[in-house]
C-alpha positions in Angstrom: -19.9 34.1 -84.6 -16.3 34.1 -85.8 -15.6 37.6 -83.4 -17.1 36.2 -80.8 -14.5 32.9 -80.9 -12.0 35.1 -82.3 -12.2 36.9 -79.4 -12.7 34.5 -76.4 -9.8 32.7 -78.2 -7.5 35.0 -78.0 -8.6 36.8 -74.1 -7.9 32.4 -73.7 -4.6 32.3 -74.6 -3.7 36.1 -73.7 -4.4 34.7 -70.4 -2.9 31.1 -70.6 1.3 32.9 -70.7 0.9 34.7 -67.6 -0.6 31.6 -65.9 3.1 30.5 -66.3 4.9 32.9 -65.1 3.4 34.2 -62.2 4.5 33.7 -59.6 6.9 31.7 -60.9 8.1 30.5 -64.4 7.7 27.1 -64.9 8.8 25.6 -67.9 6.6 23.4 -69.3 3.8 25.3 -68.4 5.5 28.3 -70.7 7.0 25.8 -73.4 2.5 24.3 -73.8 1.5 28.3 -74.0 3.7 28.8 -76.7 3.0 25.9 -79.1 -1.1 27.1 -78.2 -0.4 30.1 -79.6 1.3 29.4 -82.2 -1.5 26.6 -83.1 -4.6 29.7 -82.4 -2.6 31.7 -85.1 -2.2 29.0 -87.5 -6.0 27.9 -86.9 -7.0 31.4 -87.0 -5.0 32.1 -90.5 -7.0 29.5 -91.6 -10.6 30.5 -90.7 -12.4 31.3 -95.0 -13.0 34.8 -95.2 -11.2 36.2 -92.3 -10.0 40.1 -92.8 -7.3 42.1 -91.0 -10.4 42.9 -88.4 -10.4 39.5 -87.3 -6.8 39.0 -86.7 -6.3 43.1 -84.9 -9.2 41.4 -82.5 -7.4 38.4 -81.7 -4.8 40.1 -81.1 -6.0 42.7 -79.0 -8.1 40.3 -77.5 -4.9 37.9 -76.3 -3.0 41.3 -75.2 -5.9 42.4 -73.2 -5.6 39.0 -71.5 -2.2 39.0 -71.1 -2.6 42.7 -69.3 -5.5 41.9 -66.9 -4.6 38.2 -66.4 -2.3 39.5 -63.1 -4.6 40.4 -61.7 -6.9 37.2 -60.9 -2.7 35.4 -60.6 -1.6 37.5 -57.6 -4.6 37.5 -55.6 -2.9 35.3 -52.7 0.5 36.6 -52.1 0.6 37.9 -49.0 1.7 41.3 -49.3 -1.8 41.8 -51.9 -4.2 39.8 -50.2 -6.4 42.8 -48.4 -6.5 44.6 -52.2 -8.9 44.6 -54.4 -8.6 43.6 -58.1 -7.2 46.7 -59.4 -5.4 47.8 -56.9 -3.5 44.7 -57.3 -3.4 44.9 -60.9 -2.1 47.9 -60.6 0.7 47.1 -58.0 1.8 44.0 -60.5 2.3 45.8 -63.0 4.9 48.6 -60.9 6.2 46.2 -58.7 6.6 43.0 -60.6 10.2 41.6 -59.5 9.6 42.4 -55.6 6.0 40.2 -56.0 8.6 37.5 -57.3 10.8 37.8 -54.3 8.7 37.9 -51.5 6.2 35.3 -52.8 6.8 32.9 -50.1 7.5 34.8 -47.1 4.9 35.7 -44.3 4.5 38.8 -43.2 4.7 39.9 -39.9 1.7 39.8 -37.7 0.2 43.0 -36.3 0.2 42.9 -32.4 -3.2 45.7 -30.9 
C-alpha cells in the first residue's frame, strides 16, 4: 500500500510542476508546486519503514509524471490540435521554445 501511495504522490507532484510552466510560466503556481514538492519529500521521509526502494519509486514516478505531462498540457496549442498524445509529446520535447512563442498565434485557414 505504501508503494502505491508513493507512486501516486510522485506522479501528482511530477504533473503539477510542468503545469505551472506550460504554456507560459506562471509565478504563483510555480512557487506552489515547489512548496508541494518539498513538503512531499519531507512527508515521504517521515513514513516509518520506508527504504531506498520507496524513495526511488517516488523520484521515478515524479520524473515520469513530469516527462509525460506535456502531452496533455499542449493539447490546445493551434499547431498540435490534430496530433495524438505521443506525437504531441515528441514534438513538444523538441520544440518547446517555438511552441511557447506561437501559443497565441492563429494558424492560417486553408481554402479548398
